[in-house]
N, C-alpha and C positions, 0 to 999 in steps of 0.2 A: 247800277247803281239801286233799281229798284229792289233787286235779288238780295241785294248785301244788305239795303234796310230790314226787308223782311227777317233774314237771318240775323239779324241784330234783336229785333222784338223777339222773335222765338227764343234769344239768348235770356234774354231777360226774364223773358215770363217763366221759362225754366229756372233761370234763378232765384224767382221770387216765390214760385212753389218750393222751391227746395228750402228755401228761409223758413215758411210757416212750418215745413212737416220736420225741420233738425230743431231739436232742444237747446233752449237759452242756455248758456253756460249754468247759470243761477239755479235750473231745476236742476241740476244733477245733484246739488248741496244736502237738500234734506234727504235723498236717498240715498247718498251717500252716508250720511250721519246713523239713517236707519240700518245700514248694515253692518256700520260699526257700534252700535248699540250690543246689535243681533251677537255681532262677533265675542263682544265683549262679555256679553251673558253667557254665551257658550263657553266662553275660556273658563268663566267662574263658576260654572256647572261639572265641569271636566276638573278642576282643581279641587273643589269641596267633596265630590264622588271618590278622589283617591285618595283626598284626608280622612274618610270616613271608613274607607276600605281597608287603609294602612293602621286604624285603631287595633284591629286584629284579624288573625288569618281566618276567625272563624265567621267572618262577616262574608255573607253575599253580596259580590260586586255589583249585581244587579238591584240589590235592596237601595247600595250606598246610591247609586245611579239615579233610582228614583227619587232619593231623599233630595239628592241636591237641586234637582230640575224641582220641585215642587217648593223646597226652599227657598229659589232664586226668583222662577216666574211667578208665581201664585201671589206671594206680597206685594207684588209690582200691580197686579190686579186690583187687591185688596186698595191699595193706595189711590187708586183711580176712583172706586168704589165708593169710597170715605171722602173723597175730595180734598185730597190733601194739597196744600198749594204752599206749606210755610216750614220752616224748620221744625222737628219734633217736640219742643217744648212750646212753642208759641200754637202747635195745633192740639197738645194738651189740654191747654188754656181751653180752645172753644170746646174741645169734646166737652168740658168739665161743666162749661156755660150752656152747653144743649146745642152750639147751633153747627158742629158737625156730629155724626153718630157715633163712630168709632175712631178707634188710634193711640190708645194710651199701650203705655208698653206691656199690662197685661192683654191686652185685648190681640195682639200680636199674637203673644206666646199662647191665648186659649186657643185660637183659631188655628193655628200651624199645629198645634199639641192634637187637635180636633181632626184636623186635615190627616195628619199623620195616621191618627187610630184606623181609620178607614181603609189604609192601605194593607193592614196586616202584617207587618212585617214578622218574620220569625227568627231574625239574627240581631236585631235590635232591640236598643231597651231606650227610654224615655225617662226625662228628668225635667222636673222643675226647682229653679233657684231665684234665689234674689238676692240682691245687693245694698246696700247701704239702709237697712231695715229699721235704722233706727233715727231714720229722717225722712220723712213721709215727702217732702219737699222734691228731693231726690232718690227716693226709692225706686228698684229696677226691676222688673221681670225678665226669666228668659227662658227658652227649653233649649234642652242639650240632649244629645244624641251618644250613646255609647255602645259597645260593643253588649250582648245578652249577659246580663251577669255583672257585667262591669260598673264600676263605680263613677258618681257624675264627676267626679276630679278627671277621672280617665275618658272623659268626654271631649264634645267638640260642641260650644255654643251656637245657637243660630238665631241672631237678632236682628229682625226686619227693622225696629224701630231705630236705633241709633243714628243710621247716616241719614235717615230720613226719606221718603215718598217711595218707601215698601223696598229700598235696596238693600239686599242682606247685607248685615256683619257678621262673620263668624271665627270663630278662634278655637285653639284648643283651651280647655279651663283653666288651667293653669296658666297659662301665657296672656289672659286677656291684659290689654294696658291700661284697662280704666276701671275694671271693677271686681273683686273682690266676694265670689260667689258661695251663700248658705243655702244649703237644700231649704226648699220651702217648709217641708213638716217643719223643721227646728225653727224657723222664724214664727211661723203658725203657734208651736207651742210656746216660745218664749213671749208672744204677743198676750195668748192667755195668762200667762204667769204675770206679766205687768199689769192686765187688768184686772186682775185678783188682787192684786197689792194695792192698787188703787181705791178697789172698793173696799175693802177691809180697811184699808189706813181712813176712810171717808166714813165709815159707821163708827172709827173710834170718839 
């Protein structure tokens, strides 16, 4: 009996130690979610890289892959740096009030363009475009990538603002379901013309 009791105690002790060492079922959930997020990001990077490469046979696939990784990954870090906690329009209000440092659509486009410029891409061109330029409340800016020498309309827009939290939205410019894009230089020229007309009218 004494031997059996000792054996039972030893078995219980082993089970106790094993129970402490084994992870709880809920401990695996955050890790699973993290892996799922990584998989989703990698899938998006691969899809975007393929879409860019298919714009033209002149595009270097390695350059397309670099663009895709930067466009997907870096805005997510910027969102953390800028303290994004809300939907895009709410965050805009906070930026305009001065309680958040950056996060307007033009900030995303400016920073993404500057980041891409550091790479020295040889087979790609970059374009800036604006939508809804006749309504300051819903005016929107974006960056567009195309093959070298191609027009903006033949490119793919890269928009980390639209979905919030730095998650990249991308689409062929002509297939954007929400916005009609106009080259930024055309918008600036039109706004200068409007300003000159108002000034001339005020002087009458």
